[in-house]
N, C-alpha and C positions, 0 to 999 in steps of 0.2 A: 395268437394267430398273425398279428402284424410282425412279430419276430421272424416266424418261419417265411413269410412272403419277404420280408427284408433279407433273409439270407438266400432267397432265390434271385432276388436283385442282384446280390453281390456276386453270386456263382454263376448267373445267367450267361450263356455264351454269346447271345446275340443282343443287339440293341433293343429289338423288338420285345424280348423277354423282360428287359428292364423297364420299358415303358409300360407294359401291361402290368408288372407288379407295382409300379409307382401308382398306377390308376386303381389297383385293387387296394392298395393302402389308404389312398383318398376315399375310396367307397367304405372301407371299414371305420374310418374316421368320421364319416358323415353318418354311419349307423350309430356310433357312440354319442355323437351330438344329440341324435333324435332319441336316443335311450335316456339321456340326461334331461332332455326337455320333458319326457314323460314321467320320469322319476321325480322331478322337482315340481311338476305341474306348472312349468314356465314355458309357455308356448311360444314366446319370442325366439327360442333357440331354433324353432322350425325354420325361421327365416334365414338364420345363419347357416344352417345346414344345406338349404336350398342353394344359397349364394356358393358356399363351399362346393358343393356338387357341380354347379354350374362352372365355376373357376377350373375345376379339376378337368371337366370335360374340354373346355376350351384349351386349356394347357396341353392336354393329350392331342388334340386335333392340331394344334400348332406345332408340338414336338414332331409328330408324325409328317406334318407338311414339310418341316424343314429337313428332315432326315430322309426323305423319299424323293427321289429324283423324278423329273417328268411332270406331265400335266395330270390333273385330277379330274379328266372328263370320263363320264360313265359312257362306256361304248357297248351299246346294245345291237349284235348283230341282226340284220334284216328288220330293224326297227321301221324303216321308211316303206318296206314292202308290207308290212302290217297295216298300215294306214291307208294303202291303196286297195287292198283286198276287198274290204267291206264298202268301200264307196260312201257316197253320202246318203243313199237310200236305206242303209243298215241302221242309221240312227233313229228312224221313224219306227213307231209301234203301231 
């Protein structure tokens, strides 16, 4: 499976395809570490798998942050209006 995903990373036409495939490879390696922990009954590998997964997630977010221009603020239309509709009396039961 890793070789198929790696092939997709090589032929991927966009950078986003490559980022997703690297993230998928990291997830597969994490699963292999967890399977190794289960098969060897050495549950110390679970900590290694969690750290590996967190590093992969942080690396993916950092890569996307560097590759995407602009600010990362979530913009929800009409969010301020929603707060005004209910008023303060709506919170009381």
